[in-house]
N, C-alpha and C positions, 0 to 999 in steps of 0.2 A: 753394620748398615747405618747410613747417615740419616739424619732427620729428614733431609729432602727425598732420599730414596723411599723412606717410609711414606711420606706424603704423596709421592708419585704412585705408590702401590694403593694407597687408599682412594686417590682421586686421579685415576689415569686419563680421564677424559677432560680435565680442567686445563684449558690452555690460555687462559687469561690471568693476568696479575692484578693486584689492587691498583697498580698505577694505570691500568687500562680503564678501570671503572672510574678513576678520578677524572680521566680525560672525557669519558662518555657522559659523565654527569658533573659538568663544571660548576663553579660558583655561580649563583644567580645573578643577573644583572639588575640589581635592585638599589634603591637609594640607601644611604646609611641610615641604620635604625629601623629599616623595614622588617616586619615580623613575618616569618614563615611558620605557620602552625598547621596541625593536622588533626583530623578526627580519625581514630584508628580502632574501630570496633571488630569484634569477631562476629562472623554471620551465624549467630546462635539464636536468633529470634528478634523480636521488636526492639527498637530503640528505647531505653530506659530514660526516665525523666531526669535522673542524675546525669546521664550522658548528654541529654539534650542542653541542660545547663552548661556543662563543660563545652559543648559545641557552639552555643551562642557566644561564649567568650572567645573561643578560638576563632570564630568568624569575625568578631567585633575588632579584636586587636590588629589583624592585618588591615581592616578597613580604616582604621584610625592612622595607620602608618604606611599606607600604599604597599602592603605586603601580598602574601599569597596564603590561601587556605586550600588544603587538599584533603581528599578522602583516601585513606589507605585501608585495605581490608587484611586483617590479621587472621589468616585461616590455617595456620600451621597445625592447629589441633583439629584434624580432619573429623575426628569422632564427634565432636560437638557442633560442627557445621550443619545447618539445616538447608533443605531444598529451597531455592530462590531466596536465601538469606540476604544476599547482596541486594538484589532488587528490592526487598522490603526495607532495608536500611535506606536506600536511595529515595524510595517512595516517601518514607517518614521525613526525610530532610526536605523533600519537595513540598510536602503538606505544610511544613513550617517556613517556607519560603527562605530556606538556608541554601544559598547557592555555593557551589564549590568551584574554585578556579581550576583546579586539576584533580584527577583521580578517577576511581571506578565509577561507571555509570550503570553498569549491569554486570552479569557473570561473564560477558564477552566484550563489552565496550568500555572505553576510557578516553579521557582527554588529558593532554600534558606530555611534556618532554622528559619527565623523570621516572617514568614507569618502567616495567609493569608496576601497577599499584595494588595488586593482589599478591600476598606473600608467597603463596604456593606456586606462583609463576616466576618467582625470583631464585629458585633453588640453586641455580648454577653460580649466582653471585654469592650466595652464603658458602658454597662450596669452595669458591676461590679464596675468601677470606680465612676459612677453616684450614685450607691447605697451607696458606701463608703462616698461620700460627704454628701448625705442625713443623713446617720448615724451620721456624725460628725456635723450636723447642718450648713453645708456650701452650701446646695442646697435644693431646694424645688419645689413642683408642682405649676405651674401657670395657672390659669384658665381664664385669660383675653382673650377676643376674639379679632379679628382684628378690630372690631368697637370700642372696648374699647381702644385699643392702638391708634387708629386713633384720638379718642377724646382726649386723653392725649397729643398727639402731637400738636393738635390745641390749646390747652390751653397753652403748653409750648411756642409756636410761638407767641401767642397773648401777653404773659407776657415776651417775649424775654428772655426765660430761655433755658438752655441747653436741647437739644432734647435726650430723652433716658428714659429707665426704671430704675430709681434709686431713692433712699430717699423716700420722701412722695408719689412720683409718682408710686412707686413699691407696687401696691395695694395688691398683694397676699403675699408679703414678711412676714407680721406679722400675717397671719391667724393662728389659733391654729391648731395643728395636728389633733384634733377631727373634726374640720370643713373640713380640707383637706380630711380626710378619708372618711367623710360622702359624700362629692362631688364625690370623686373617685368611691365609691360604687354605687352611683346613676347614673354613666356613663357620667358625665361631662367631656368633652375633656380637656386635659391639655398638657403642655409641662414641661420640667424640666429646671429651671434656677439656675444659681450660685447666692449664697447669698454673694454678694461681701463684703469683710472686708475693702475695700479701702475708703480712704478719698481723695476727688478731690483736696483739698488744699495742700496735701502732694505731694512731687516730686519723680519721678523715674528717676534714672540715668542709661543710657543704652550706651554701646559702640558698635557701628556698624562697621563692618570690612571695609566698603567703606566710611562711612560718619563720622566715629569718634564718639565722645561723643555727645549724644543727651539728652536732659532733657524733660521729659513728666510730665503731671499731673498723679497722681495715678488713676487707674481705680476704679470707684465706681458704674459702671453699672452692674445690675443684668442680665448679658448676658445669652442668650439661650444656654443650653448644649445639650439637647435632644429634638428633634422636635416631633410633634404629631405623625408622622409615625414611631417613635421609633429609628430614626437614628440621629446621632450627627451632629452638625454644624462643620464647618471648625476649629474654635477655640479649641474646645474640642478634636476633633479627632486627630488633628495634634499634640497636646501636648502628648496625650497618644502614638500615634504611633511612633512619633520621639523618645520618651523615651524608649519604649520597643524594637524598632528596633536599638536603641543605635546610633542614629544619632548625630554627632558632629558639622556639619556645615549645615545651612540652607540658600540656596540662593533663593531669590524671588524678585518680582517686588516692586517698591517703593510705590505702592498703598496699600501694607500691613503695611507700617510704622505706621499708626494711630492705628493699632490693637496691637502694641508691648506692651502697658501697660496691655492690657487684658491677653496676652500670658505670660508675666512676672508673673502676679498674678496667672494664672493657673498653671504654672510650680511650683511656690512656694506652694500653698496650696496642690498640689498633691505630694509634697515631691520630685520633680524631678529636676535634674541639667539642667540648662538652656543651650541649645546649642549656638553656635556662629552664629549670623545672619549677612548676607550681603544682604542689600536691593539695588537692581540694578536700575539704571535709565531706563527710558522707551526708547524703540527704536522708533524714530520718522521719519517722512518723510515730505517733503514739498508737500502741497496739490496742485495739478495741476490747480484747479479752483480758489483758493483763494490765493495762493502763501504763506499761513501760515503753520507753523509747526504744525503737529498733530501726535497723535499715529498711528503707522502702524496698519492698520485694516485688520482683517480677511474678512470683508465683501467687502471692497472697493478695496483692493490691492492684485493683483494676486501674487506679490512677497512675500506676508506675508506667504503663505503656503510653507512649506518645499518641499512638493510634486511638486511644480512648477519647482524646480531645477532638480529633478529627471526626469521629463517629458521633460525638455529642454535639458537634457544631459550636465548640467553644472557640472564639476567634483566635486566629494564630498570635495576633498582636497582644491580646489579653494575656495569653500564656507566656509570651516573651516578657511582658511588663512584670508579671508575677516572678518569673525566674530571675529577673535583674533585681528584684528586691532581696532575693536570696543571695545573689551573686555579690552585691555591694551593699554595705550597711547604709551608705548614704543616698542610694538611689531613690528610696521611697520619699525622702524629703525633697529631693530634686523633682520627682514627679508631682508632688503636691504643689510645688512652686511653679511648675511648668506643664499644667494639664493640657493634654492634647497634643503635645510635642512629640516628635519621633523619638524613641528610645535611643536610637543611634547618634542622637546629638549629645548624649551623656557621655563623659570621659571615664572610661573604666580604670580602676585603680586596684592593683593586687593587694595593696596594704589595707584596703577596706573589705577584704574577704575574711570570712570566718574560718579559722583554723580548726574549730571544734565541730564543724558541721552545722547543718540548717535543719530545722523542723519543718516538714512539708505541710502546708495547711490548705487543704482542698477548698474549704469554705471561704478563705481569703482570696483565693484565685477566683472562685465564682463570683465574689463580690467585685473584684477588679474587672471581671468580664462584664458584669451587669452595668458598671459605670461606663465602661468602654463602649458598649453598644448603645447606651443612652445618649452618647455624644455624637453618634453617627447621624447623617441625614437620613430622611425616609428613604431617599432613593438608594443610598448605601446599604441600608438594611434590606431593602427589596433585592438588590442584586446579590447580596451575600445569602439570603434566604433561598433565592432561586438557584444558586450554585449548590447550597447544601441539599435542598430537597430533590435536585436533579438526580443525586446519588442515593438519597436515604428515604424519600417520601414522594413517589411519582405522582400520586393523586393530588396532593397539595400543590406540587410543582406545576401541574397542568392548570390548576385554578389561579395561580399567581400569573401564569402567562395569559390566561383567558381574560382576567380582570386587572391587568397591569395598573391602570390609572387608579382604579378603585383601591387596589392593594397598597399602593404608595400612599394614598390619602389615609388609609387605615393605619399604616405605620407612623403617619405624621401626627396622629392624635396626641396631645400632650407632649409633643417633642420640642418644639420651638419655644420654649419658656425657660426661665431662670433655672428652675429645678425640674428637668425633663423626667418623665415617668420612666420607671426602671422595672418594668415587668419581665423582660427577657434577659436571662443570664447566659443562654446559649440558643443557638438556632433550632435545636431539638425541642426547645420550649414553645416556639411559636405557634405551632399548630394547637397545642393545648390551651393557649391564651387566646386564640383567634377563630377557632373552628366555627363558632356561631355566627361569624361575620359572612359566612358563605352559605347560601341556601342549600347547595348540593350536599354539604356536610350536615347542615342543620335538619334538613328534611328527612334524612335517612336514619335518623335516630327516633325509633318508633316509641320509645319509653323514656323520653327526656325527664330528667329530675330538675324541678324548678326550685331554686334556693330561696323561697320566700321567707322573709324575716320580719319581725314586728307585726305586720299584718298577715295573717295566715288564714283567715276565714274566707272560704271559696266564694261565698256570695258577695262579700265585701270586695274582694279582689275583682269579681266580674263587674260590680257597680262601678268601680274606680276606672277600669279600663274602658268600659262602655261609655261612661261620661266624658272621658278623655277623647275618645274618637269622635264622639257625637258633637262636642261643644268647644273642647279646649285645644285640639291639635290644629295648628295652621302651618301649612308647609313652608311658608316663606318667612317665618318669624326669625329674628336674630335671637341670640342666646338670652339676652336680657328679657326681651319680651316673652320668650318661651317660659322662662323661669317664673315671671310674673303671672302667667297664665296657670302654672302649676299651683302657685299659692292660691289663685282664685278657685281652682278646683278643690284644694285642701279646705278652704273656708266653706265652701258650698257643702261639702260632705262632713263637717264638723271636726276638722283637723286644724291645728294652729298654722297660721301663715309663716311664722318664724319659730325655729327650734327653741330660742330663748324664751318665747311666750309659753311654750309648753312646759318648759322646765320650771318656770315661775309659778304656773297654775296647772299642774297636770290633770286635775280633777275636771277642769273646765273643757277638755278636748279628748278626742278619741286617739289622737297622736298628733304628728306634726308633718310638715311638707316633705321632710326627709323620708318619712314612711311611704308617702305617696310616690315620691320619686323612686324608692326602692321597688315598689310593685311594678312601676312602668319599666325599670331596668331589667328585673327578672323575667317579666312578661315577654320582653324583646329578645333577651339573650340566654335565659335560664340562670344567669350568674348573679350573685349578690355583689361581686366586685368586678367592675370593668373600668376601662378608661372613661373619659368624658362622655356623660350620656347624651348630651345635646348633639356633639359631634357625631356620635354613632346614628342617632336619629336622622341627621342630615345626610349621612352617607346612605342609609337605607332607603330614603325617599318614601313617598306617601304609599304607594301600592305595596311595598314590602312591609312597611310598618303596620298597616291595616291587616295584612295577611297574618303576620306574627300575633298580634294582639287578639284578632278574632279566633285564632286557633286555641288561645288560652281561654277565652270567653266561652267558646262552644264546648270545650272540655268540661 
């Protein structure tokens, strides 16, 4: 029996050739140097922060070269796929404003001319190339059971030999085609393996975009190409897909480095041009229990999921800025020199990537987010808060709509100045920092805790607030006049007009103007720390101010 007859027996319904697919998926009509990259996740759950970092780069490089970025779903491991996994991935990308030029949009929809973009829908393409390899004597059916493979592994371990299916350990490699056909016809289960032409003692030289020149032993393993369920494994599928989708650059984690010799060999025997590879270091974190570095984990770390940042209302732009500091060692310096500029203006450089991995620092991300929000206009903060609360806090959302102008003025307190206030690190924080500004929220707290400091005597607090309302509050005062009146109030009640006077002669005074100001601040808001008190008073207006302070006095 010839190799072609064996191939026809295994794949009787395959009527296309590799040449047919070359015509169906021609070279892309792009300018020289244009990058075609892809995000190729498995639909096994949420997008990981490490994957998001990779995806940002995979999106950025085509943008810099007028290329193409597409989304391919690698779902050949059906057991690990989750329900609506593709939709979840697409939504995560949307939440981070990562636009795909081509690819899967959901479990049933896609855009682009190089699909299907879901691997389980490309089965006939993989079968075609597998059939071609069998016809050429470069692949064969393997009938070894899991028990057979386990026995081989035990022998290799005992003899301290390399683990794998190769050489004399490849028991099905040298079966005759007649024997193969007989076993197939009687229904013996089998998979399709590569008949590797490699010699382990030979060397393969590979140039990684991040790590530079790397030398590997040549692959001599007869790796699996097609599993018993008819679907390919990653090695085989990614070679075919990256070629037919005309991918020029592949970014992936360093865990795939050991597979490079297999991939180089597959591209070679399939007659494909090898894309450029960049193997990125892992995103790490310091384990809270052990103090040791470990990989950022989907299972252990809430911050590993990109959905966490959406739920917390951490701005997309802030997350991207932080990830770019991980991505390129010179980005942070560029950002400090160009505050407020779009990160897309930064030119990415693979040589500035860390080959050893990066330590994920949530606190640093939060700080970047705090700085980012502080640079936004009040109108931008309002619109972003409105969008966030529409999904996560309907009550606060309705108040923002009801009091739009008031809310914008509230967000504008201490914003238009050289060093703007940095209360909010995320939009989930805003309610906690501003709830007292809305009567609907303030009034429904029956047991409010007033954070009085310095002056805590109830009678003294009542005396200060009563005298302020009676004599020193004037609705139309500018800030300077208002503060002078607070000093007058302080002096009348035996407090120093100036803090420095109190510090110089503390025995002469009951306290100072700052203590008086604190009583007024806490009386209005319950909080010891708030933005500019004068601006809060102006926003409140006379009626609301009197109501708030009289509530304290009467208590």
